[in-house]
N, C-alpha and C positions, 0 to 999 in steps of 0.2 A: 504494497500499499505507498500508493506517493506519501505520505500522514508519516508514516515511520520514515522515509526516509532521507539519507545523512549523506559526508561525507566522513568514512572514516580520521579521514588527518584530525578531524574534531578543532579545526582550525576557525570558525569560527562559532560563536557561540549559540547561536541558532540551534547548526548541527550536533553540539553537546548538548543540547535538551531535546533532541529528535533520537540521540541514540543510546540518552538515557529513559524515554517512553518505550521505546524501541525492549530494549534489558526490562525494564520494569513487567507489560501487558504481552511481550510477543518471546522473550528467553523466557519467563517468569523469574527476576530475580525481585520482585514484590514477593516470593515470600522467601527469599534470600536476606528482605531487609533484617530479617527477624531469626532468622533458625541459623545455626548455620553448623556444618559437621566436622567441623575442623578437631582432630585429633593430632598427635606426636605418633608419627611411627617410629625413627630410632631418636630417641632424643640430646639435646641441641646440632642436628647434622638434616633430618627430615620429616619434616610435615608435611599433614595433606590436609584438605579443603574441598566443600561445595565452591563456582566459579566465584571467587570475592566478590566484592560492589568496591569502587576505590578506597571508602575512608576503609571498610573493613583493612584491601590490604597494607596501609599504612598502619592502622593498627597493630598491624599482624609484624611487618619490618620492623615498626620499633622496639613490640616484644619479644623476638625472636632472635631482627638481627637475619633475617634475610638477604640473603642475600641474588639467590635465582629463585625466577619463576620459570615453571613448564604446562603448560599448557596440553592437556592431554586431547581436546577440541580441535584440533588441526586450528588453519587459519580459517575467518569463516568472516563474511559478511550480515555483523547481530551486534546490535547493540555494548554489549556488554563486553565480546572482545576488540572492539576498539576501546572503551572506557578500560579494561582493564593494562591492554596495549599505551596505554600513553600515560599511564598512573603512575605504572613498569617505569616507559622511560624519566619522567622528571623520577623519581623514586633510583634512582642508577642501578635500577636494576639486569642482567643477566638474563633473559627469555628464554624460553626453545619449545619450539610447537615440536610434541613429541607426540600426531595421532591413533588414536586406539578405535577399538572397538569394543561396545559393550558386550549384545550378542551375538558373535563371530568369535570360531575358533579361533584365539593368540594367533596373529601372521609370524610365522617363523626370521623375517627379515625384517619387522618393526621389535622386536622382541631383541636385536641382534644387534640393531640402534642407537636403544636406550640401553644398555651396556653399556656401549664404547662408550657412547654421552656422558655417560651419569660415571667413568674412572674423569671426566675433563671438567667439571664440571663444578662449580665456585663455593661452598657449603655452610651458611643452614639452603638447603632447599624446601618449598614452597609448590606444594604439586595440585594440580585440581581438575575436577572435568564440570560438570553440566551441575548436577547432584551431591559428588565428593562420596556417592558408593557404587559401581563397576567398576566403568573405568581406573577413578582414585584406587579405589581396593584391588584388582589387578596388579600394577605398576609399584603400590608400594608394598604387596607380595609378592614381585618380582624381586623389588630391592630389599627384602630379608630375604633371598635365599641367597640375590649375589654377594651379601652380606655376609652368607655363612649360615642365616639360621636353618632353621626347619622347614617343612614344608607345612606342622602343625602349626608352626608356631606365624609363617606366611601365612597361614592361609584366615589368620584370623583379623587379616586386613576385610576379607567379603566374610563381613557380615552382617545383622538384624538393623543393628544401634544405629551403622551407616545408611540405611536404607533396600542395603542388598538380599535382593532374595533367591537364593538357589534351586527354587523349582521350579520357576518364571525362567523363559531364556534368556538370560542375562544366568544362572547357572553353570554353560558350557564353561565360563570361568575358572569356575572349582573344579569342575574336569578336567580342565587341563593340568591344573596340581594332582588331582588324583591320577592321574596318571600319566603324572612325570613318578611317581611315586610308584605305584603298580609296577610297571615297568623298569626300576631299579633299586627301587627296596632303598634311593638314594646315594645309591651307592660309585653311583655315575656322577660325573661335576655334572651343575645340572647346563652349562650355555656345554658344552658336549655332545649332554642329547638333543636337547636343542639345536644345533649342526646338525646331527650324523644321523637322529633318530625320529626325532618330533614327527609324527604325521597329522598335519590338516584334519586332511578329509577322513581318518580313523578315527576322530577324537568328535566331530562332526556325523560320527555314523553311528559313534556309541550312545550318543547324549541328546535324551528327550524329553523335552520341558513341561510344565504342567500348563495347559490351555489357560486356564480361571491364571494361575500367577502369571503367564504372561499376558493376560486382557488386562487386568488390574494395573497392573508394572507397564504396559502399553497406550494404551487405550486412557484407563483415568489416570497415573499417575505421567504421560506423560514425557514418561522418563528417554534419552536420545539417547 
């Protein structure tokens, strides 16, 4: 809708106002004004949340000394994206676009790209998707494994307390970690398994989602 159209550079006051309207009512940020599922993944190093508003981002940077913002939604035309990019630049943050899916088998190339990029980041980092439930949970769990934690510890990042529902289509993320554990008993290095043995098609064929949970997650909660 033209009413919500804006220049992502946000150089004009009118563009910034339209970006806010787009963020609040098209991207559902109105709910994120009062609710955040911010949490610590690794104390002093990695934190997670839903898509932060500029004010919340400033607060988190100040409190946790955040140096890097990781966007799991990818570069997109929406008010939330434009506002967080603009605020990140003002705050002097490093900014990474590392898009992941919430309802598909995790892609090998994206996992390996995350691992490579993670090794080069300036910490502490804050990772976010839209709701902070599924993709943020996936990447938090991946980071836990990269840091040498167990699958059991990692999978705690995919929890109902963040709004993640394992019986819906997003449960394929849980199934990914379970597949690794079942095939290797965690005796094989995680990244070696991803590079050489992980089969995305096999994971898709093994996972079956609940239609009811998927309907609630996709059609009622409007998750990405």
